[in-house]
TIRO-2110 file (N, C-alpha, C; in Angstrom, 1 decimal):
// TIRO-2110
0.8, -1.2, 0.0, N, 1, A
0.0, 0.0, 0.0, CA, 1, A
0.9, 1.2, 0.0, C, 1, A
0.4, 2.3, -0.7, N, 2, A
1.1, 3.5, -0.7, CA, 2, A
0.2, 4.6, -0.2, C, 2, A
0.8, 5.5, 0.7, N, 3, A
0.0, 6.6, 1.2, CA, 3, A
0.8, 7.8, 1.1, C, 3, A
0.2, 9.0, 1.0, N, 4, A
0.9, 10.2, 1.0, CA, 4, A
1.3, 10.6, 2.5, C, 4, A
1.9, 11.7, 2.7, N, 5, A
2.4, 12.1, 4.0, CA, 5, A
1.3, 12.4, 5.0, C, 5, A
0.1, 12.7, 4.5, N, 6, A
-1.0, 13.0, 5.4, CA, 6, A
-1.6, 11.8, 6.0, C, 6, A
-1.2, 10.6, 5.6, N, 7, A
-1.8, 9.3, 6.1, CA, 7, A
-0.7, 8.5, 6.7, C, 7, A
-1.1, 7.6, 7.6, N, 8, A
-0.1, 6.7, 8.1, CA, 8, A
-0.8, 5.4, 8.5, C, 8, A
-0.1, 4.3, 8.5, N, 9, A
-0.7, 3.0, 8.9, CA, 9, A
-0.3, 2.8, 10.3, C, 9, A
-1.3, 2.2, 11.1, N, 10, A
-1.1, 1.9, 12.5, CA, 10, A
-1.5, 0.5, 12.7, C, 10, A
-0.8, -0.3, 13.5, N, 11, A
-1.1, -1.7, 13.8, CA, 11, A
-1.4, -1.8, 15.3, C, 11, A
-2.5, -2.4, 15.6, N, 12, A
-2.9, -2.8, 16.9, CA, 12, A
-2.6, -4.3, 17.0, C, 12, A
-1.7, -4.7, 17.9, N, 13, A
-1.3, -6.1, 18.0, CA, 13, A
-1.7, -6.7, 19.3, C, 13, A
-2.1, -8.0, 19.3, N, 14, A
-2.5, -8.8, 20.5, CA, 14, A
-1.5, -10.0, 20.4, C, 14, A
-0.6, -10.0, 21.4, N, 15, A
0.4, -11.1, 21.5, CA, 15, A
0.2, -11.9, 22.8, C, 15, A
0.7, -13.1, 22.8, N, 16, A
0.7, -13.9, 24.0, CA, 16, A
2.0, -13.6, 24.8, C, 16, A
2.2, -14.3, 25.9, N, 17, A
3.4, -14.1, 26.8, CA, 17, A
4.7, -14.3, 26.1, C, 17, A
4.7, -15.2, 25.1, N, 18, A
6.0, -15.4, 24.4, CA, 18, A
6.1, -14.5, 23.2, C, 18, A
5.3, -13.5, 23.1, N, 19, A
5.3, -12.5, 22.0, CA, 19, A
4.9, -13.1, 20.7, C, 19, A
4.1, -14.2, 20.8, N, 20, A
3.6, -14.8, 19.6, CA, 20, A
2.3, -14.1, 19.2, C, 20, A
2.2, -13.7, 17.9, N, 21, A
1.1, -12.9, 17.5, CA, 21, A
-0.2, -13.7, 17.5, C, 21, A
-1.2, -13.1, 18.2, N, 22, A
-2.6, -13.7, 18.3, CA, 22, A
-3.5, -13.1, 17.3, C, 22, A
-3.5, -11.8, 17.2, N, 23, A
-4.3, -11.1, 16.2, CA, 23, A
-3.7, -9.7, 15.9, C, 23, A
-4.0, -9.2, 14.8, N, 24, A
-3.5, -7.9, 14.4, CA, 24, A
-4.5, -7.1, 13.6, C, 24, A
-4.6, -5.8, 13.9, N, 25, A
-5.6, -5.0, 13.2, CA, 25, A
-4.8, -3.8, 12.6, C, 25, A
-4.9, -3.6, 11.3, N, 26, A
-4.3, -2.4, 10.7, CA, 26, A
-5.3, -1.4, 10.3, C, 26, A
-5.0, -0.1, 10.5, N, 27, A
-5.8, 0.9, 10.0, CA, 27, A
-5.0, 2.1, 9.6, C, 27, A
-5.6, 2.9, 8.7, N, 28, A
-5.0, 4.1, 8.2, CA, 28, A
-5.8, 5.3, 8.7, C, 28, A
-5.1, 6.4, 9.1, N, 29, A
-5.8, 7.6, 9.5, CA, 29, A
-5.1, 8.8, 8.9, C, 29, A
-5.9, 9.8, 8.7, N, 30, A
-5.4, 11.1, 8.3, CA, 30, A
-4.7, 11.7, 9.5, C, 30, A
-3.5, 12.3, 9.3, N, 31, A
-2.7, 12.8, 10.3, CA, 31, A
-3.5, 13.9, 11.2, C, 31, A
-4.5, 14.5, 10.6, N, 32, A
-5.3, 15.5, 11.3, CA, 32, A
-6.2, 14.8, 12.3, C, 32, A
-6.4, 13.5, 12.2, N, 33, A
-7.3, 12.7, 13.1, CA, 33, A
-6.4, 12.0, 14.2, C, 33, A
-5.2, 12.4, 14.3, N, 34, A
-4.3, 11.6, 15.2, CA, 34, A
-4.8, 11.7, 16.6, C, 34, A
-5.4, 12.8, 17.1, N, 35, A
-5.9, 12.8, 18.4, CA, 35, A
-7.0, 11.8, 18.7, C, 35, A
-7.9, 11.7, 17.7, N, 36, A
-9.0, 10.7, 17.9, CA, 36, A
-8.5, 9.3, 17.7, C, 36, A
-7.5, 9.1, 16.9, N, 37, A
-6.9, 7.7, 16.8, CA, 37, A
-6.3, 7.3, 18.1, C, 37, A
-5.5, 8.2, 18.7, N, 38, A
-4.9, 7.8, 20.0, CA, 38, A
-6.0, 7.6, 21.1, C, 38, A
-7.0, 8.4, 21.1, N, 39, A
-8.1, 8.2, 22.0, CA, 39, A
-8.8, 6.8, 21.8, C, 39, A
-9.1, 6.5, 20.6, N, 40, A
-9.7, 5.2, 20.3, CA, 40, A
-8.8, 4.0, 20.6, C, 40, A
-7.5, 4.2, 20.3, N, 41, A
-6.5, 3.1, 20.5, CA, 41, A
-6.5, 2.9, 22.0, C, 41, A
-6.4, 3.9, 22.8, N, 42, A
-6.4, 3.7, 24.3, CA, 42, A
-7.6, 3.0, 24.8, C, 42, A
-8.8, 3.4, 24.2, N, 43, A
-10.0, 2.7, 24.6, CA, 43, A
-10.0, 1.2, 24.3, C, 43, A
-9.5, 0.9, 23.0, N, 44, A
-9.4, -0.5, 22.6, CA, 44, A
-8.5, -1.3, 23.4, C, 44, A
-7.3, -0.7, 23.8, N, 45, A
-6.4, -1.4, 24.6, CA, 45, A
-6.9, -1.7, 26.0, C, 45, A
-7.6, -0.7, 26.6, N, 46, A
-8.3, -0.9, 27.9, CA, 46, A
-9.3, -2.1, 27.8, C, 46, A
-10.1, -2.1, 26.8, N, 47, A
-11.1, -3.2, 26.6, CA, 47, A
-10.4, -4.5, 26.4, C, 47, A
-9.3, -4.6, 25.6, N, 48, A
-8.6, -5.8, 25.4, CA, 48, A
-7.9, -6.3, 26.7, C, 48, A
-7.4, -5.4, 27.5, N, 49, A
-6.8, -5.7, 28.8, CA, 49, A
-7.8, -6.4, 29.7, C, 49, A
-9.0, -5.8, 29.7, N, 50, A
-10.1, -6.3, 30.6, CA, 50, A
-10.5, -7.8, 30.2, C, 50, A
-10.5, -8.0, 28.8, N, 51, A
-10.8, -9.3, 28.3, CA, 51, A
-9.8, -10.3, 28.7, C, 51, A
-8.5, -9.9, 28.5, N, 52, A
-7.4, -10.8, 28.9, CA, 52, A
-7.3, -11.1, 30.4, C, 52, A
-7.6, -10.1, 31.2, N, 53, A
-7.6, -10.3, 32.7, CA, 53, A
-8.7, -11.3, 33.0, C, 53, A
-9.9, -11.2, 32.4, N, 54, A
-11.0, -12.1, 32.7, CA, 54, A
-10.6, -13.6, 32.2, C, 54, A
-9.9, -13.7, 31.0, N, 55, A
-9.5, -15.0, 30.5, CA, 55, A
-8.5, -15.6, 31.5, C, 55, A
-7.6, -14.9, 32.0, N, 56, A
-6.6, -15.4, 32.9, CA, 56, A
-7.3, -15.8, 34.2, C, 56, A
-8.2, -15.1, 34.7, N, 57, A
-9.0, -15.4, 35.9, CA, 57, A
-9.7, -16.7, 35.8, C, 57, A
-10.4, -16.9, 34.6, N, 58, A
-11.1, -18.2, 34.4, CA, 58, A
-10.2, -19.4, 34.2, C, 58, A
-9.0, -19.1, 33.7, N, 59, A
-8.0, -20.2, 33.6, CA, 59, A
-7.5, -20.6, 35.0, C, 59, A
-7.3, -19.6, 35.9, N, 60, A
-6.9, -19.9, 37.2, CA, 60, A
-7.9, -20.7, 38.0, C, 60, A
-9.2, -20.3, 37.9, N, 61, A
-10.2, -21.0, 38.7, CA, 61, A
-10.7, -22.3, 38.0, C, 61, A
-10.2, -22.5, 36.7, N, 62, A
-10.5, -23.8, 36.1, CA, 62, A
-11.8, -24.0, 35.4, C, 62, A
-12.4, -22.9, 34.9, N, 63, A
-13.7, -23.0, 34.2, CA, 63, A
-13.5, -22.6, 32.8, C, 63, A
END
C-alpha cells in the first residue's frame, strides 16, 4: 500500500506471553485525526486488557 504524507498506517497487535502474534488490526488515519486515533486506541487497549484479565482469571479457577 502507498500513502501520502498526510496518512499513516497503524497496527494494533495482540500477542501472548511469548510474544507470539494472536491477532493484528491495521488501520489508516489522516494525520489530522491523530488525536482521535490515540483516544480510540487507548479505549481499545483498555477493553482488550479487561478481556485478557478475565480470561486469565477463568484459567486460574479452572472454568
